Biopython code that builds the backbone (N, CA, C, O; Angstrom):
import numpy as np
from Bio.PDB.StructureBuilder import StructureBuilder

atoms = [
    (1, "MET", "N", (0.935, -1.216, -0.022)),
    (1, "MET", "CA", (0.003, -0.063, 0.024)),
    (1, "MET", "C", (0.894, 1.317, -0.024)),
    (1, "MET", "O", (1.910, 1.503, 0.646)),
    (2, "GLU", "N", (0.394, 2.117, -0.818)),
    (2, "GLU", "CA", (1.305, 3.365, -0.990)),
    (2, "GLU", "C", (0.548, 4.518, -0.115)),
    (2, "GLU", "O", (-0.679, 4.596, -0.052)),
    (3, "PRO", "N", (1.388, 5.341, 0.506)),
    (3, "PRO", "CA", (0.717, 6.545, 1.086)),
    (3, "PRO", "C", (0.267, 7.476, -0.084)),
    (3, "PRO", "O", (0.915, 7.479, -1.130)),
    (4, "LEU", "N", (-0.744, 8.200, 0.066)),
    (4, "LEU", "CA", (-1.342, 9.074, -0.830)),
    (4, "LEU", "C", (-0.761, 10.495, -0.732)),
    (4, "LEU", "O", (-1.197, 11.200, 0.178)),
    (5, "LEU", "N", (0.123, 10.973, -1.517)),
    (5, "LEU", "CA", (0.776, 12.319, -1.388)),
    (5, "LEU", "C", (-0.280, 13.253, -1.863)),
    (5, "LEU", "O", (-0.917, 13.063, -2.899)),
    (6, "LEU", "N", (-0.443, 14.280, -1.058)),
    (6, "LEU", "CA", (-1.532, 15.289, -1.245)),
    (6, "LEU", "C", (-1.027, 16.498, -1.926)),
    (6, "LEU", "O", (-0.613, 17.459, -1.278)),
    (7, "PHE", "N", (-1.050, 16.478, -3.209)),
    (7, "PHE", "CA", (-0.631, 17.567, -4.139)),
    (7, "PHE", "C", (-1.759, 18.163, -4.883)),
    (7, "PHE", "O", (-1.742, 19.384, -5.036)),
    (8, "SER", "N", (-2.738, 17.472, -5.366)),
    (8, "SER", "CA", (-3.782, 17.985, -6.186)),
    (8, "SER", "C", (-4.973, 18.320, -5.230)),
    (8, "SER", "O", (-5.134, 17.864, -4.098)),
    (9, "GLU", "N", (-5.837, 19.267, -5.944)),
    (9, "GLU", "CA", (-6.994, 19.687, -5.150)),
    (9, "GLU", "C", (-7.856, 18.409, -4.759)),
    (9, "GLU", "O", (-8.362, 18.271, -3.645)),
    (10, "ARG", "N", (-7.962, 17.546, -5.730)),
    (10, "ARG", "CA", (-8.769, 16.248, -5.343)),
    (10, "ARG", "C", (-8.190, 15.580, -4.140)),
    (10, "ARG", "O", (-8.937, 15.201, -3.237)),
    (11, "GLU", "N", (-6.894, 15.417, -4.081)),
    (11, "GLU", "CA", (-6.291, 14.708, -3.024)),
    (11, "GLU", "C", (-6.411, 15.593, -1.627)),
    (11, "GLU", "O", (-6.495, 15.055, -0.523)),
    (12, "ARG", "N", (-6.408, 16.975, -1.826)),
    (12, "ARG", "CA", (-6.633, 17.763, -0.573)),
    (12, "ARG", "C", (-8.072, 17.567, -0.156)),
    (12, "ARG", "O", (-8.324, 17.495, 1.047)),
    (13, "ARG", "N", (-9.065, 17.472, -1.084)),
    (13, "ARG", "CA", (-10.359, 17.170, -0.574)),
    (13, "ARG", "C", (-10.489, 15.713, 0.066)),
    (13, "ARG", "O", (-11.251, 15.560, 1.021)),
    (14, "ILE", "N", (-9.787, 14.686, -0.423)),
    (14, "ILE", "CA", (-9.766, 13.426, 0.285)),
    (14, "ILE", "C", (-9.288, 13.563, 1.638)),
    (14, "ILE", "O", (-9.839, 12.938, 2.544)),
    (15, "ASP", "N", (-8.278, 14.350, 1.860)),
    (15, "ASP", "CA", (-7.693, 14.542, 3.193)),
    (15, "ASP", "C", (-8.822, 15.402, 4.001)),
    (15, "ASP", "O", (-8.958, 15.159, 5.200)),
    (16, "ARG", "N", (-9.488, 16.217, 3.497)),
    (16, "ARG", "CA", (-10.363, 16.996, 4.228)),
    (16, "ARG", "C", (-11.577, 15.907, 4.711)),
    (16, "ARG", "O", (-12.043, 15.896, 5.850)),
    (17, "ARG", "N", (-11.932, 15.129, 3.779)),
    (17, "ARG", "CA", (-12.855, 14.051, 4.113)),
    (17, "ARG", "C", (-12.493, 13.145, 5.254)),
    (17, "ARG", "O", (-13.326, 12.839, 6.107)),
    (18, "ALA", "N", (-11.292, 12.728, 5.273)),
    (18, "ALA", "CA", (-10.607, 11.917, 6.397)),
    (18, "ALA", "C", (-10.665, 12.803, 7.562)),
    (18, "ALA", "O", (-11.199, 12.336, 8.568)),
    (19, "SER", "N", (-10.233, 13.935, 7.602)),
    (19, "SER", "CA", (-10.332, 14.783, 8.803)),
    (19, "SER", "C", (-11.814, 14.979, 9.362)),
    (19, "SER", "O", (-12.031, 14.930, 10.572)),
    (20, "ALA", "N", (-12.799, 15.197, 8.448)),
    (20, "ALA", "CA", (-14.000, 15.329, 8.937)),
    (20, "ALA", "C", (-14.596, 14.019, 9.545)),
    (20, "ALA", "O", (-15.371, 14.121, 10.496)),
    (21, "LEU", "N", (-14.305, 12.922, 9.094)),
    (21, "LEU", "CA", (-14.681, 11.559, 9.640)),
    (21, "LEU", "C", (-14.005, 11.367, 10.896)),
    (21, "LEU", "O", (-14.659, 10.917, 11.836)),
    (22, "LEU", "N", (-12.694, 11.667, 11.057)),
    (22, "LEU", "CA", (-12.145, 11.474, 12.278)),
    (22, "LEU", "C", (-12.599, 12.409, 13.309)),
    (22, "LEU", "O", (-12.676, 11.984, 14.462)),
    (23, "LYS", "N", (-12.935, 13.715, 13.034)),
    (23, "LYS", "CA", (-13.453, 14.595, 13.929)),
    (23, "LYS", "C", (-14.842, 14.117, 14.525)),
    (23, "LYS", "O", (-15.157, 14.287, 15.703)),
    (24, "TYR", "N", (-15.615, 13.514, 13.597)),
    (24, "TYR", "CA", (-17.048, 13.114, 13.933)),
    (24, "TYR", "C", (-16.844, 11.938, 14.856)),
    (24, "TYR", "O", (-17.586, 11.910, 15.837)),
    (25, "ALA", "N", (-15.881, 10.867, 14.700)),
    (25, "ALA", "CA", (-15.777, 9.798, 15.453)),
    (25, "ALA", "C", (-15.171, 10.365, 16.813)),
    (25, "ALA", "O", (-15.589, 9.890, 17.869)),
    (26, "HIS", "N", (-14.215, 11.350, 16.826)),
    (26, "HIS", "CA", (-13.815, 11.884, 18.137)),
    (26, "HIS", "C", (-15.029, 12.448, 19.031)),
    (26, "HIS", "O", (-15.126, 12.300, 20.249)),
    (27, "GLU", "N", (-15.834, 13.047, 18.287)),
    (27, "GLU", "CA", (-16.931, 13.651, 19.101)),
    (27, "GLU", "C", (-18.217, 12.876, 19.301)),
    (27, "GLU", "O", (-19.259, 13.350, 19.754)),
    (28, "HIS", "N", (-18.016, 11.597, 18.901)),
    (28, "HIS", "CA", (-19.178, 10.542, 19.228)),
    (28, "HIS", "C", (-18.586, 9.215, 19.628)),
    (28, "HIS", "O", (-18.861, 8.171, 19.037)),
    (29, "SER", "N", (-17.827, 9.288, 20.571)),
    (29, "SER", "CA", (-17.336, 8.189, 21.298)),
    (29, "SER", "C", (-16.599, 7.149, 20.485)),
    (29, "SER", "O", (-16.723, 5.933, 20.628)),
    (30, "GLU", "N", (-15.823, 7.759, 19.625)),
    (30, "GLU", "CA", (-14.892, 6.931, 18.724)),
    (30, "GLU", "C", (-15.618, 6.097, 17.613)),
    (30, "GLU", "O", (-15.040, 5.251, 16.931)),
    (31, "ARG", "N", (-17.065, 6.451, 17.489)),
    (31, "ARG", "CA", (-17.819, 5.722, 16.318)),
    (31, "ARG", "C", (-17.942, 6.721, 15.180)),
    (31, "ARG", "O", (-18.251, 7.904, 15.319)),
    (32, "PHE", "N", (-17.646, 6.067, 13.966)),
    (32, "PHE", "CA", (-18.001, 6.785, 12.844)),
    (32, "PHE", "C", (-19.496, 6.969, 12.572)),
    (32, "PHE", "O", (-20.274, 6.259, 13.209)),
    (33, "PRO", "N", (-19.931, 7.773, 11.767)),
    (33, "PRO", "CA", (-21.410, 7.982, 11.505)),
    (33, "PRO", "C", (-21.953, 6.686, 10.753)),
    (33, "PRO", "O", (-21.183, 5.905, 10.193)),
    (34, "GLY", "N", (-23.265, 6.522, 10.778)),
    (34, "GLY", "CA", (-23.946, 5.424, 10.283)),
    (34, "GLY", "C", (-23.897, 5.575, 8.765)),
    (34, "GLY", "O", (-23.835, 4.612, 8.002)),
    (35, "LYS", "N", (-23.930, 6.906, 8.367)),
    (35, "LYS", "CA", (-23.990, 7.274, 6.921)),
    (35, "LYS", "C", (-23.143, 8.414, 6.630)),
    (35, "LYS", "O", (-22.920, 9.181, 7.567)),
    (36, "LEU", "N", (-22.636, 8.659, 5.508)),
    (36, "LEU", "CA", (-21.684, 9.860, 5.170)),
    (36, "LEU", "C", (-22.591, 11.190, 5.342)),
    (36, "LEU", "O", (-22.105, 12.217, 5.816)),
    (37, "GLU", "N", (-23.884, 11.109, 4.943)),
    (37, "GLU", "CA", (-24.703, 12.275, 5.076)),
    (37, "GLU", "C", (-24.677, 12.835, 6.368)),
    (37, "GLU", "O", (-24.930, 14.036, 6.455)),
    (38, "ASP", "N", (-24.399, 12.148, 7.463)),
    (38, "ASP", "CA", (-24.316, 12.692, 8.845)),
    (38, "ASP", "C", (-23.154, 13.628, 9.146)),
    (38, "ASP", "O", (-23.122, 14.324, 10.160)),
    (39, "VAL", "N", (-22.125, 13.610, 8.142)),
    (39, "VAL", "CA", (-20.922, 14.351, 8.332)),
    (39, "VAL", "C", (-21.093, 15.746, 7.758)),
    (39, "VAL", "O", (-21.604, 15.920, 6.651)),
    (40, "ALA", "N", (-20.656, 16.738, 8.529)),
    (40, "ALA", "CA", (-20.606, 18.105, 7.798)),
    (40, "ALA", "C", (-19.064, 18.113, 7.061)),
    (40, "ALA", "O", (-18.035, 18.131, 7.737)),
    (41, "PHE", "N", (-19.066, 18.100, 5.869)),
    (41, "PHE", "CA", (-17.856, 18.234, 5.071)),
    (41, "PHE", "C", (-17.525, 19.584, 4.622)),
    (41, "PHE", "O", (-17.424, 19.873, 3.430)),
    (42, "ASP", "N", (-17.344, 20.467, 5.652)),
    (42, "ASP", "CA", (-17.125, 21.954, 5.428)),
    (42, "ASP", "C", (-16.034, 22.049, 4.355)),
    (42, "ASP", "O", (-15.131, 21.217, 4.265)),
    (43, "GLU", "N", (-16.175, 23.152, 3.514)),
    (43, "GLU", "CA", (-15.217, 23.542, 2.553)),
    (43, "GLU", "C", (-15.038, 22.547, 1.465)),
    (43, "GLU", "O", (-14.084, 22.630, 0.692)),
    (44, "ILE", "N", (-15.896, 21.648, 1.388)),
    (44, "ILE", "CA", (-15.678, 20.571, 0.141)),
    (44, "ILE", "C", (-16.917, 20.843, -0.690)),
    (44, "ILE", "O", (-18.014, 20.572, -0.200)),
    (45, "PRO", "N", (-16.835, 21.336, -1.860)),
    (45, "PRO", "CA", (-18.084, 21.472, -2.754)),
    (45, "PRO", "C", (-18.751, 20.094, -2.855)),
    (45, "PRO", "O", (-18.107, 19.046, -2.907)),
    (46, "SER", "N", (-20.140, 20.177, -2.879)),
    (46, "SER", "CA", (-20.865, 19.048, -2.838)),
    (46, "SER", "C", (-20.622, 18.096, -4.063)),
    (46, "SER", "O", (-20.816, 16.887, -3.942)),
    (47, "GLU", "N", (-20.218, 18.621, -5.176)),
    (47, "GLU", "CA", (-19.925, 17.776, -6.365)),
    (47, "GLU", "C", (-18.648, 16.918, -6.190)),
    (47, "GLU", "O", (-18.432, 15.874, -6.807)),
    (48, "ALA", "N", (-17.801, 17.505, -5.244)),
    (48, "ALA", "CA", (-16.455, 16.862, -4.952)),
    (48, "ALA", "C", (-16.710, 15.708, -3.962)),
    (48, "ALA", "O", (-15.761, 14.993, -3.640)),
    (49, "LEU", "N", (-17.912, 15.494, -3.476)),
    (49, "LEU", "CA", (-18.087, 14.359, -2.516)),
    (49, "LEU", "C", (-18.403, 13.149, -3.200)),
    (49, "LEU", "O", (-18.723, 12.156, -2.546)),
    (50, "HIS", "N", (-18.343, 13.120, -4.582)),
    (50, "HIS", "CA", (-18.576, 11.839, -5.346)),
    (50, "HIS", "C", (-17.336, 11.553, -6.089)),
    (50, "HIS", "O", (-16.587, 12.448, -6.478)),
    (51, "PHE", "N", (-17.117, 10.244, -6.291)),
    (51, "PHE", "CA", (-15.968, 9.764, -7.101)),
    (51, "PHE", "C", (-16.222, 9.931, -8.467)),
    (51, "PHE", "O", (-17.303, 9.559, -8.923)),
    (52, "HIS", "N", (-15.284, 10.492, -9.252)),
    (52, "HIS", "CA", (-15.367, 10.560, -10.776)),
    (52, "HIS", "C", (-14.427, 9.538, -11.325)),
    (52, "HIS", "O", (-13.208, 9.644, -11.185)),
    (53, "ASP", "N", (-15.032, 8.498, -11.982)),
    (53, "ASP", "CA", (-14.088, 7.544, -12.501)),
    (53, "ASP", "C", (-13.334, 8.089, -13.681)),
    (53, "ASP", "O", (-13.950, 8.553, -14.641)),
    (54, "PRO", "N", (-11.939, 8.047, -13.641)),
    (54, "PRO", "CA", (-11.127, 8.598, -14.670)),
    (54, "PRO", "C", (-11.242, 7.997, -16.148)),
    (54, "PRO", "O", (-11.031, 8.644, -17.174)),
    (55, "ARG", "N", (-11.610, 6.654, -16.085)),
    (55, "ARG", "CA", (-11.776, 6.111, -17.521)),
    (55, "ARG", "C", (-13.049, 6.367, -18.085)),
    (55, "ARG", "O", (-13.103, 6.651, -19.282)),
    (56, "THR", "N", (-14.233, 6.300, -17.307)),
    (56, "THR", "CA", (-15.568, 6.403, -17.840)),
    (56, "THR", "C", (-16.088, 7.751, -17.716)),
    (56, "THR", "O", (-17.012, 8.145, -18.428)),
    (57, "ARG", "N", (-15.498, 8.510, -16.790)),
    (57, "ARG", "CA", (-15.912, 9.922, -16.415)),
    (57, "ARG", "C", (-17.394, 9.869, -15.760)),
    (57, "ARG", "O", (-18.129, 10.856, -15.780)),
    (58, "GLN", "N", (-17.767, 8.653, -15.187)),
    (58, "GLN", "CA", (-18.988, 8.570, -14.454)),
    (58, "GLN", "C", (-18.803, 8.958, -13.062)),
    (58, "GLN", "O", (-17.722, 8.758, -12.508)),
    (59, "GLU", "N", (-19.771, 9.490, -12.471)),
    (59, "GLU", "CA", (-19.837, 9.916, -11.147)),
    (59, "GLU", "C", (-20.530, 8.886, -10.325)),
    (59, "GLU", "O", (-21.596, 8.458, -10.769)),
    (60, "SER", "N", (-20.069, 8.408, -9.153)),
    (60, "SER", "CA", (-20.628, 7.470, -8.293)),
    (60, "SER", "C", (-20.166, 7.824, -6.795)),
    (60, "SER", "O", (-19.239, 8.575, -6.492)),
    (61, "ASN", "N", (-21.002, 7.130, -5.939)),
    (61, "ASN", "CA", (-20.788, 7.446, -4.581)),
    (61, "ASN", "C", (-19.627, 6.596, -4.079)),
    (61, "ASN", "O", (-19.401, 5.511, -4.614)),
    (62, "TRP", "N", (-18.846, 7.071, -3.019)),
    (62, "TRP", "CA", (-17.730, 6.390, -2.524)),
    (62, "TRP", "C", (-18.282, 5.187, -1.699)),
    (62, "TRP", "O", (-19.446, 5.226, -1.299)),
    (63, "LEU", "N", (-17.509, 4.160, -1.445)),
    (63, "LEU", "CA", (-17.928, 3.035, -0.639)),
    (63, "LEU", "C", (-17.624, 3.460, 0.807)),
    (63, "LEU", "O", (-16.489, 3.838, 1.096)),
    (64, "TYR", "N", (-18.601, 3.408, 1.721)),
    (64, "TYR", "CA", (-18.493, 3.849, 3.030)),
    (64, "TYR", "C", (-18.676, 2.593, 4.011)),
    (64, "TYR", "O", (-19.578, 1.765, 3.885)),
    (65, "TYR", "N", (-17.753, 2.573, 4.942)),
    (65, "TYR", "CA", (-17.743, 1.384, 5.971)),
    (65, "TYR", "C", (-17.912, 2.156, 7.315)),
    (65, "TYR", "O", (-16.869, 2.328, 7.946)),
    (66, "GLY", "N", (-19.010, 2.625, 7.823)),
    (66, "GLY", "CA", (-18.955, 3.492, 8.949)),
    (66, "GLY", "C", (-19.589, 2.698, 10.174)),
    (66, "GLY", "O", (-19.542, 1.477, 10.325)),
    (67, "GLY", "N", (-20.198, 3.636, 11.032)),
    (67, "GLY", "CA", (-20.616, 3.054, 12.220)),
    (67, "GLY", "C", (-19.436, 2.510, 13.228)),
    (67, "GLY", "O", (-18.534, 3.232, 13.654)),
    (68, "ASP", "N", (-19.582, 1.223, 13.514)),
    (68, "ASP", "CA", (-18.748, 0.695, 14.494)),
    (68, "ASP", "C", (-17.384, 0.137, 13.844)),
    (68, "ASP", "O", (-16.820, -0.857, 14.304)),
    (69, "SER", "N", (-16.923, 0.829, 12.785)),
    (69, "SER", "CA", (-15.835, 0.304, 11.988)),
    (69, "SER", "C", (-14.439, 0.669, 12.532)),
    (69, "SER", "O", (-13.427, 0.268, 11.957)),
    (70, "ARG", "N", (-14.391, 1.395, 13.589)),
    (70, "ARG", "CA", (-13.020, 1.584, 14.066)),
    (70, "ARG", "C", (-12.438, 0.454, 14.857)),
    (70, "ARG", "O", (-12.959, 0.146, 15.929)),
    (71, "ASP", "N", (-11.435, -0.155, 14.418)),
    (71, "ASP", "CA", (-10.870, -1.207, 15.093)),
    (71, "ASP", "C", (-9.449, -0.811, 15.838)),
    (71, "ASP", "O", (-8.392, -0.744, 15.212)),
    (72, "PRO", "N", (-9.556, -0.568, 17.203)),
    (72, "PRO", "CA", (-8.447, -0.064, 17.845)),
    (72, "PRO", "C", (-7.172, -0.878, 17.759)),
    (72, "PRO", "O", (-6.088, -0.356, 18.019)),
    (73, "LEU", "N", (-7.288, -2.257, 17.367)),
    (73, "LEU", "CA", (-6.125, -3.001, 17.316)),
    (73, "LEU", "C", (-5.326, -2.839, 15.936)),
    (73, "LEU", "O", (-4.119, -3.074, 15.879)),
    (74, "SER", "N", (-6.000, -2.463, 14.940)),
    (74, "SER", "CA", (-5.396, -2.434, 13.655)),
    (74, "SER", "C", (-6.180, -1.221, 12.741)),
    (74, "SER", "O", (-6.816, -1.496, 11.724)),
    (75, "PRO", "N", (-6.045, 0.023, 13.218)),
    (75, "PRO", "CA", (-6.723, 1.050, 12.445)),
    (75, "PRO", "C", (-6.157, 1.306, 11.048)),
    (75, "PRO", "O", (-6.876, 1.734, 10.145)),
    (76, "GLN", "N", (-4.813, 1.029, 10.878)),
    (76, "GLN", "CA", (-4.212, 1.125, 9.555)),
    (76, "GLN", "C", (-4.653, 0.088, 8.575)),
    (76, "GLN", "O", (-4.273, 0.115, 7.405)),
    (77, "GLN", "N", (-5.501, -0.877, 9.077)),
    (77, "GLN", "CA", (-5.909, -1.986, 8.231)),
    (77, "GLN", "C", (-7.503, -1.859, 8.073)),
    (77, "GLN", "O", (-8.100, -2.674, 7.369)),
    (78, "THR", "N", (-8.136, -0.893, 8.693)),
    (78, "THR", "CA", (-9.659, -0.810, 8.637)),
    (78, "THR", "C", (-9.917, 0.344, 7.754)),
    (78, "THR", "O", (-9.660, 1.497, 8.099)),
    (79, "ILE", "N", (-10.427, 0.026, 6.614)),
    (79, "ILE", "CA", (-11.043, 1.000, 5.668)),
    (79, "ILE", "C", (-12.322, 1.585, 6.119)),
    (79, "ILE", "O", (-13.265, 0.929, 6.562)),
    (80, "ILE", "N", (-12.285, 2.856, 5.977)),
    (80, "ILE", "CA", (-13.772, 3.541, 6.269)),
    (80, "ILE", "C", (-14.310, 4.144, 4.991)),
    (80, "ILE", "O", (-15.527, 4.278, 4.865)),
    (81, "LEU", "N", (-13.505, 4.502, 4.068)),
    (81, "LEU", "CA", (-14.013, 5.275, 2.832)),
    (81, "LEU", "C", (-13.060, 4.626, 1.646)),
    (81, "LEU", "O", (-11.842, 4.488, 1.767)),
    (82, "ALA", "N", (-13.765, 4.281, 0.571)),
    (82, "ALA", "CA", (-12.909, 3.757, -0.530)),
    (82, "ALA", "C", (-13.563, 4.167, -1.881)),
    (82, "ALA", "O", (-14.783, 4.204, -2.039)),
    (83, "SER", "N", (-12.670, 4.464, -2.821)),
    (83, "SER", "CA", (-13.256, 4.692, -4.229)),
    (83, "SER", "C", (-13.942, 3.468, -4.743)),
    (83, "SER", "O", (-13.479, 2.347, -4.535)),
    (84, "PRO", "N", (-15.077, 3.680, -5.434)),
    (84, "PRO", "CA", (-15.791, 2.474, -6.018)),
    (84, "PRO", "C", (-15.222, 1.795, -7.039)),
    (84, "PRO", "O", (-15.712, 0.736, -7.432)),
    (85, "SER", "N", (-14.081, 2.349, -7.605)),
    (85, "SER", "CA", (-13.358, 1.629, -8.682)),
    (85, "SER", "C", (-11.939, 2.242, -8.610)),
    (85, "SER", "O", (-11.637, 3.147, -7.831)),
    (86, "MET", "N", (-11.086, 1.655, -9.509)),
    (86, "MET", "CA", (-9.618, 2.116, -9.404)),
    (86, "MET", "C", (-9.419, 3.448, -10.012)),
    (86, "MET", "O", (-10.083, 3.801, -10.986)),
    (87, "ALA", "N", (-8.512, 4.201, -9.458)),
    (87, "ALA", "CA", (-8.175, 5.473, -9.984)),
    (87, "ALA", "C", (-7.139, 5.390, -11.041)),
    (87, "ALA", "O", (-6.761, 4.293, -11.452)),
    (88, "GLU", "N", (-6.622, 6.610, -11.538)),
    (88, "GLU", "CA", (-5.665, 6.641, -12.584)),
    (88, "GLU", "C", (-4.370, 5.757, -12.477)),
    (88, "GLU", "O", (-3.694, 5.349, -13.421)),
    (89, "SER", "N", (-4.158, 5.540, -11.107)),
    (89, "SER", "CA", (-2.926, 4.631, -10.888)),
    (89, "SER", "C", (-3.228, 3.126, -10.876)),
    (89, "SER", "O", (-2.357, 2.331, -10.524)),
    (90, "GLN", "N", (-4.441, 2.730, -11.254)),
    (90, "GLN", "CA", (-4.868, 1.382, -11.236)),
    (90, "GLN", "C", (-4.992, 0.702, -9.923)),
    (90, "GLN", "O", (-4.909, -0.511, -9.732)),
    (91, "LYS", "N", (-5.226, 1.739, -8.940)),
    (91, "LYS", "CA", (-5.282, 1.323, -7.556)),
    (91, "LYS", "C", (-6.626, 2.096, -7.009)),
    (91, "LYS", "O", (-7.136, 3.047, -7.602)),
    (92, "ARG", "N", (-7.072, 1.586, -5.893)),
    (92, "ARG", "CA", (-8.250, 2.402, -5.189)),
    (92, "ARG", "C", (-7.559, 3.276, -4.203)),
    (92, "ARG", "O", (-6.494, 3.068, -3.621)),
    (93, "ILE", "N", (-8.501, 4.465, -4.113)),
    (93, "ILE", "CA", (-8.114, 5.289, -3.009)),
    (93, "ILE", "C", (-8.760, 4.873, -1.708)),
    (93, "ILE", "O", (-9.961, 4.610, -1.764)),
    (94, "ALA", "N", (-8.199, 4.782, -0.652)),
    (94, "ALA", "CA", (-8.681, 4.294, 0.514)),
    (94, "ALA", "C", (-8.438, 5.137, 1.768)),
    (94, "ALA", "O", (-7.275, 5.476, 1.984)),
    (95, "ILE", "N", (-9.289, 5.473, 2.523)),
    (95, "ILE", "CA", (-9.221, 6.121, 3.846)),
    (95, "ILE", "C", (-9.230, 5.133, 4.926)),
    (95, "ILE", "O", (-10.130, 4.293, 4.921)),
    (96, "PHE", "N", (-8.365, 5.123, 5.830)),
    (96, "PHE", "CA", (-8.319, 4.149, 6.996)),
    (96, "PHE", "C", (-8.885, 4.837, 8.121)),
    (96, "PHE", "O", (-9.073, 6.053, 8.079)),
    (97, "SER", "N", (-9.173, 4.130, 9.141)),
    (97, "SER", "CA", (-9.682, 4.629, 10.454)),
    (97, "SER", "C", (-8.700, 5.286, 11.147)),
    (97, "SER", "O", (-9.097, 5.968, 12.091)),
    (98, "ASP", "N", (-7.410, 5.260, 10.908)),
    (98, "ASP", "CA", (-6.368, 6.060, 11.574)),
    (98, "ASP", "C", (-6.206, 7.491, 10.748)),
    (98, "ASP", "O", (-5.427, 8.376, 11.103)),
    (99, "GLY", "N", (-6.946, 7.558, 9.755)),
    (99, "GLY", "CA", (-6.955, 8.976, 9.020)),
    (99, "GLY", "C", (-6.149, 8.940, 7.906)),
    (99, "GLY", "O", (-6.226, 9.889, 7.126)),
    (100, "ALA", "N", (-5.302, 7.927, 7.646)),
    (100, "ALA", "CA", (-4.508, 7.748, 6.501)),
    (100, "ALA", "C", (-5.214, 7.533, 5.239)),
    (100, "ALA", "O", (-6.114, 6.696, 5.167)),
    (101, "ALA", "N", (-4.813, 8.329, 4.122)),
    (101, "ALA", "CA", (-5.357, 7.965, 2.816)),
    (101, "ALA", "C", (-4.207, 7.411, 1.952)),
    (101, "ALA", "O", (-3.143, 7.989, 1.729)),
    (102, "ARG", "N", (-4.592, 6.185, 1.496)),
    (102, "ARG", "CA", (-3.671, 5.364, 0.746)),
    (102, "ARG", "C", (-4.125, 4.974, -0.497)),
    (102, "ARG", "O", (-5.338, 4.917, -0.703)),
    (103, "LEU", "N", (-3.179, 4.647, -1.507)),
    (103, "LEU", "CA", (-3.548, 3.883, -2.756)),
    (103, "LEU", "C", (-3.374, 2.472, -2.426)),
    (103, "LEU", "O", (-2.340, 2.061, -1.900)),
    (104, "ILE", "N", (-4.443, 1.662, -2.746)),
    (104, "ILE", "CA", (-4.296, 0.121, -2.587)),
    (104, "ILE", "C", (-4.642, -0.579, -3.747)),
    (104, "ILE", "O", (-5.578, -0.194, -4.447)),
    (105, "GLY", "N", (-3.915, -1.668, -4.047)),
    (105, "GLY", "CA", (-4.197, -2.448, -5.130)),
    (105, "GLY", "C", (-5.572, -3.255, -4.877)),
    (105, "GLY", "O", (-6.024, -3.392, -3.739)),
    (106, "GLU", "N", (-6.191, -3.771, -6.006)),
    (106, "GLU", "CA", (-7.390, -4.496, -5.824)),
    (106, "GLU", "C", (-7.248, -5.760, -4.808)),
    (106, "GLU", "O", (-8.069, -6.072, -3.945)),
    (107, "GLU", "N", (-5.976, -6.441, -5.118)),
    (107, "GLU", "CA", (-5.756, -7.579, -4.240)),
    (107, "GLU", "C", (-5.763, -7.233, -2.581)),
    (107, "GLU", "O", (-6.296, -7.985, -1.764)),
    (108, "ASP", "N", (-5.194, -6.176, -2.281)),
    (108, "ASP", "CA", (-5.248, -5.623, -0.897)),
    (108, "ASP", "C", (-6.686, -5.204, -0.546)),
    (108, "ASP", "O", (-7.119, -5.525, 0.560)),
    (109, "PHE", "N", (-7.417, -4.550, -1.356)),
    (109, "PHE", "CA", (-8.811, -4.183, -1.101)),
    (109, "PHE", "C", (-9.592, -5.388, -0.818)),
    (109, "PHE", "O", (-10.282, -5.455, 0.200)),
    (110, "VAL", "N", (-9.518, -6.367, -1.688)),
    (110, "VAL", "CA", (-10.293, -7.579, -1.415)),
    (110, "VAL", "C", (-9.849, -8.337, -0.221)),
    (110, "VAL", "O", (-10.675, -9.017, 0.388)),
    (111, "ARG", "N", (-8.771, -8.286, 0.115)),
    (111, "ARG", "CA", (-8.140, -8.919, 1.345)),
    (111, "ARG", "C", (-8.625, -8.293, 2.619)),
    (111, "ARG", "O", (-8.860, -8.977, 3.615)),
    (112, "LEU", "N", (-8.791, -6.845, 2.581)),
    (112, "LEU", "CA", (-9.309, -6.037, 3.691)),
    (112, "LEU", "C", (-10.727, -6.044, 3.765)),
    (112, "LEU", "O", (-11.278, -5.852, 4.849)),
    (113, "LEU", "N", (-11.361, -6.240, 2.752)),
    (113, "LEU", "CA", (-12.932, -6.059, 2.690)),
    (113, "LEU", "C", (-13.675, -6.808, 3.612)),
    (113, "LEU", "O", (-14.600, -6.218, 4.170)),
    (114, "PRO", "N", (-13.445, -8.112, 3.919)),
    (114, "PRO", "CA", (-14.179, -8.867, 5.046)),
    (114, "PRO", "C", (-14.117, -8.312, 6.370)),
    (114, "PRO", "O", (-15.065, -8.511, 7.128)),
    (115, "LYS", "N", (-13.089, -7.617, 6.760)),
    (115, "LYS", "CA", (-12.960, -6.873, 7.968)),
    (115, "LYS", "C", (-13.981, -5.754, 8.052)),
    (115, "LYS", "O", (-14.737, -5.642, 9.018)),
    (116, "GLN", "N", (-13.983, -4.966, 7.061)),
    (116, "GLN", "CA", (-15.051, -3.872, 6.975)),
    (116, "GLN", "C", (-16.463, -4.517, 7.016)),
    (116, "GLN", "O", (-17.295, -4.127, 7.836)),
    (117, "LEU", "N", (-16.710, -5.434, 6.191)),
    (117, "LEU", "CA", (-18.067, -6.065, 6.154)),
    (117, "LEU", "C", (-18.469, -6.579, 7.569)),
    (117, "LEU", "O", (-19.601, -6.412, 8.022)),
    (118, "HIS", "N", (-17.483, -7.204, 8.227)),
    (118, "HIS", "CA", (-17.700, -7.783, 9.526)),
    (118, "HIS", "C", (-17.951, -6.701, 10.658)),
    (118, "HIS", "O", (-18.602, -6.976, 11.665)),
    (119, "SER", "N", (-17.453, -5.589, 10.453)),
    (119, "SER", "CA", (-17.355, -4.374, 11.474)),
    (119, "SER", "C", (-18.924, -3.814, 11.535)),
    (119, "SER", "O", (-19.467, -3.491, 12.592)),
    (120, "ASN", "N", (-19.458, -3.762, 10.441)),
    (120, "ASN", "CA", (-20.768, -3.001, 10.244)),
    (120, "ASN", "C", (-21.965, -3.778, 10.914)),
    (120, "ASN", "O", (-23.106, -3.319, 10.860)),
]
sb = StructureBuilder()
sb.init_structure("model")
sb.init_model(0)
sb.init_chain("A")
sb.init_seg("    ")
for serial, (resi, resn, name, xyz) in enumerate(atoms, 1):
    if name == "N":
        sb.init_residue(resn, " ", resi, " ")
    sb.init_atom(name, np.array(xyz, "f"), 0.0, 1.0, " ", f" {name:<3s}", serial, name[0])
structure = sb.get_structure()
């Protein structure tokens, strides 16, 4: 898994999403919201809250694994938000419950997915 270096405006928006989710969890007994709509994503235009597939140019919702998904034993392995398809790098964008945004290959995503599905 590669750390996501925050250079572009899109990547800064991803970082702001992660910060807003962590702030919500901190304010709610370390629980993430049941749905993304419960989070105030200040300073992020509403159109930027959707994933834009670089190949098809289609807009879709991010995959969200919220609620009780913070695993204190392995937060760097617990995905809370992921792109619904691979980005330009042929990897998915994933935000983990420790707040880190990383690019992950499909194999890693599939390996980590059962943990997220079990957490909800």
